[in-house]
C-alpha positions as CSV (number, residue, x, y, z in Angstrom):
1,X,276.2,60.0,-40.1
2,X,278.7,60.7,-37.3
3,X,281.0,62.6,-39.6
4,X,278.2,64.9,-40.7
5,X,277.3,65.6,-37.1
6,X,280.8,66.5,-36.2
7,X,281.1,68.9,-39.2
8,X,277.8,70.5,-38.4
9,X,279.0,71.0,-34.8
10,X,282.3,72.5,-35.9
11,X,280.6,74.9,-38.3
12,X,278.0,75.9,-35.7
13,X,280.6,76.7,-33.1
14,X,282.6,78.7,-35.7
15,X,279.4,80.6,-36.7
16,X,278.7,81.6,-33.2
17,X,282.2,82.9,-32.6
18,X,282.1,84.7,-36.0
19,X,279.0,86.6,-35.0
20,X,280.6,87.7,-31.8
21,X,283.6,88.9,-33.8
22,X,281.4,90.7,-36.2
23,X,279.8,92.5,-33.3
24,X,283.2,93.5,-31.9
25,X,284.3,94.7,-35.3
26,X,281.1,96.7,-35.7
27,X,281.6,98.3,-32.3
28,X,285.1,99.4,-33.3
29,X,284.0,100.4,-36.8
30,X,286.5,98.1,-38.3
31,X,285.8,96.9,-41.9
32,X,287.1,93.4,-42.3
33,X,287.8,91.9,-45.7
34,X,288.2,88.1,-46.2
35,X,290.3,87.3,-49.4
36,X,289.8,83.8,-50.8
37,X,291.4,82.2,-53.9
38,X,293.4,79.2,-55.2
39,X,297.1,79.1,-54.6
40,X,299.1,81.2,-57.1
41,X,296.2,83.5,-57.9
42,X,298.1,86.6,-56.9
43,X,296.2,87.2,-53.7
44,X,299.3,88.3,-51.8
45,X,300.5,90.6,-54.7
46,X,297.1,92.4,-54.7
47,X,297.1,92.7,-50.9
48,X,300.6,94.0,-51.0
49,X,299.6,96.8,-53.4
50,X,296.5,97.5,-51.4
51,X,298.4,97.9,-48.2
52,X,301.0,100.1,-49.8
53,X,298.5,102.4,-51.4
54,X,296.4,102.8,-48.2
55,X,299.5,103.4,-46.1
56,X,300.6,106.1,-48.5
57,X,297.2,107.8,-48.1
58,X,297.5,107.7,-44.3
59,X,294.8,105.1,-43.9
60,X,294.9,102.8,-40.9
61,X,295.1,99.2,-42.1
62,X,296.3,95.8,-40.9
63,X,296.5,92.3,-42.2
64,X,296.3,88.7,-41.0
65,X,297.9,86.2,-43.3
66,X,296.9,82.5,-43.4
67,X,299.2,79.8,-44.7
68,X,299.9,76.2,-44.2
69,X,303.5,76.8,-43.3
70,X,306.2,79.6,-43.3
71,X,305.8,83.3,-42.6
72,X,307.1,84.4,-46.0
73,X,303.8,86.2,-47.0
74,X,303.6,88.1,-43.7
75,X,307.2,89.2,-44.0
76,X,306.5,90.4,-47.5
77,X,303.4,92.3,-46.6
78,X,305.0,93.9,-43.6
79,X,307.3,95.9,-45.9
80,X,304.2,98.1,-46.7
81,X,304.5,99.6,-43.2
82,X,301.2,98.1,-42.1
83,X,300.9,95.8,-39.0
84,X,300.8,92.3,-40.2
85,X,300.5,88.9,-38.4
86,X,300.9,85.4,-39.7
87,X,298.5,82.6,-39.0
88,X,300.2,79.2,-39.6
89,X,297.6,76.4,-39.9
90,X,300.1,73.5,-39.9
91,X,298.3,71.8,-42.7
92,X,294.7,72.9,-42.2
93,X,293.2,74.1,-45.4
94,X,291.2,77.1,-44.1
95,X,291.1,79.8,-41.4
96,X,288.5,79.6,-38.6
97,X,287.0,82.4,-36.5
98,X,289.0,81.2,-33.5
99,X,292.3,81.8,-35.3
100,X,291.2,85.3,-36.1
101,X,290.2,86.0,-32.5
102,X,293.5,84.6,-31.1
103,X,295.7,86.8,-33.4
104,X,293.9,90.1,-32.5
105,X,295.3,90.2,-29.0
106,X,297.3,93.4,-28.4
107,X,295.9,95.3,-31.3
108,X,293.8,98.4,-30.7
109,X,291.1,97.8,-33.2
110,X,289.5,101.2,-32.7
111,X,292.6,102.7,-34.3
112,X,292.2,100.7,-37.5
113,X,289.9,101.3,-40.5
114,X,290.5,98.1,-42.4
115,X,291.6,94.6,-41.5
116,X,292.4,92.3,-44.4
117,X,292.4,88.6,-43.9
118,X,294.3,86.6,-46.5
119,X,292.8,83.1,-46.3
120,X,294.7,79.9,-47.0
121,X,294.9,79.2,-50.8
122,X,291.9,77.0,-51.4
123,X,288.5,77.5,-53.1
124,X,286.6,74.8,-51.2
125,X,287.0,74.8,-47.4
126,X,287.2,78.5,-46.7
127,X,283.9,79.1,-48.3
128,X,282.2,77.3,-45.3
129,X,283.9,79.3,-42.5
130,X,282.6,82.6,-41.6
131,X,285.4,84.8,-40.0
132,X,283.2,87.7,-38.9
133,X,284.1,89.6,-42.0
134,X,282.0,92.4,-43.5
135,X,283.2,91.7,-47.1
136,X,284.1,88.4,-48.7
137,X,286.2,88.7,-51.9
138,X,287.0,85.8,-54.2
139,X,289.9,86.1,-56.6
140,X,290.3,84.4,-60.0
141,X,293.4,84.6,-62.0
142,X,293.5,84.6,-65.9
143,X,296.0,81.8,-65.6
144,X,293.3,79.5,-64.1
145,X,290.8,79.6,-67.0
146,X,287.2,80.8,-67.3
147,X,285.4,77.8,-65.7
148,X,286.5,78.1,-62.1
149,X,283.2,79.7,-61.0
150,X,281.3,76.7,-62.4
151,X,283.6,74.2,-60.7
152,X,283.6,76.0,-57.3
153,X,280.2,77.7,-57.1
154,X,279.9,78.0,-53.3
155,X,282.7,80.5,-52.8
156,X,281.5,82.6,-55.8
157,X,278.0,82.5,-54.5
158,X,278.9,83.5,-51.0
159,X,281.2,86.4,-52.0
160,X,280.2,90.0,-52.7
161,X,283.1,90.9,-54.9
162,X,285.1,88.8,-57.5
163,X,288.5,90.1,-58.5
164,X,290.1,88.9,-61.8
165,X,293.8,89.0,-61.3
166,X,296.9,89.1,-63.5
167,X,295.0,90.7,-66.4
168,X,298.3,91.7,-68.0
169,X,298.7,88.0,-68.9
170,X,295.2,87.6,-70.4
171,X,296.3,87.6,-74.0
172,X,299.2,85.1,-73.8
173,X,296.9,82.9,-71.7
174,X,294.1,83.2,-74.2
175,X,291.8,84.2,-71.4
176,X,288.2,84.7,-72.5
177,X,287.2,87.6,-70.2
178,X,283.5,87.8,-71.3
179,X,283.0,84.1,-70.8
180,X,284.6,84.3,-67.3
181,X,282.2,87.2,-66.4
182,X,279.3,85.3,-67.7
183,X,280.3,82.2,-65.6
184,X,280.7,84.3,-62.5
185,X,277.3,86.0,-62.9
186,X,275.6,82.7,-63.7
187,X,276.6,81.7,-60.1
188,X,276.0,85.1,-58.5
189,X,274.2,87.7,-60.6
190,X,274.6,90.4,-57.9
191,X,278.4,90.0,-57.4
192,X,280.6,93.0,-58.3
193,X,283.5,92.0,-60.7
194,X,286.7,93.9,-61.0
195,X,289.7,93.2,-63.3
196,X,293.1,94.0,-62.0
197,X,296.9,93.5,-62.4
198,X,299.0,93.9,-59.4
199,X,302.1,94.1,-61.6
200,X,301.0,97.0,-63.8
201,X,298.5,98.6,-61.3
202,X,295.6,98.2,-63.7
203,X,292.3,98.2,-61.9
204,X,293.9,99.1,-58.6
205,X,292.1,102.5,-58.3
206,X,288.8,100.9,-59.0
207,X,289.5,98.2,-56.3
208,X,290.4,100.8,-53.7
209,X,287.4,102.9,-54.6
210,X,285.1,99.9,-54.2
211,X,286.5,99.1,-50.8
212,X,286.0,102.7,-49.6
213,X,282.5,102.8,-51.0
214,X,281.6,99.6,-49.3
215,X,283.1,100.6,-46.1
216,X,281.2,104.0,-46.2
217,X,277.9,102.3,-46.9
218,X,278.5,99.9,-44.0
219,X,279.4,102.7,-41.6
220,X,276.1,104.5,-42.5
221,X,274.2,101.3,-41.7
222,X,275.5,100.7,-38.2
C-alpha cells in the first residue's frame, strides 16, 4: 500500500508541474511534441529529418533529448542547426516535468514555434508522466510487429498520433500493415496514424503537414 501511495504522490506532483509548464508554453505560443517509443524504433531518425526540414523552411524549432546515458543523440540532432539539449536520466526509464523545466533555462521560448521532446526509449513508464506537451506521439516500427498496441495499450490510448516507422523495411519484415492499423484503432479509434520512412523520406511531408495543422488548430483555440 505504501508503494502505491508513493507512486500516486510522485505522479500528482509531476502533473501539477506539467500543468504549469503547459500554461507557460501556451503563453509563449510554443507547441510542444512528446515523442515516445521503444528503443530502436527510429525516433531519433524521424526527429532528425523533422528538424532538418523545419530549419530549411526557416521555422524556429528546438529539441530536448532524453536518454539513460551519453549525449550521442543530442550531438546527432544538433547537426540540423536547431538548438538541442540532452537530458541524461542516469538509469531512469522516463522523463518527468521537472527535467523539462530545468533544461529550459536560458532559452527564449517566445522565439520558438516547436519544441520536440524525445523521451527515453520505453513504452511503459513515459505513458504515465505528463510533460506539459500539447501533442503526444507514439512510434511503432515495422520491425517490432503488429501487436505492440495490444501489449502496451496505455501509451497508444494516451497519444493523439501514431507514427509507423521504417516502412521501407515492411516487406522483408513481413509487416502486416492493415493488422497493425486495426490493432492501433482497437485501442484508440480517434488516433491519427501516419506511415513513414526516415531513410527514404516517405510520409515525411504528411507528418510535417500534420504537425503544422495541429499547431494551427491549437493556436486558434488559445
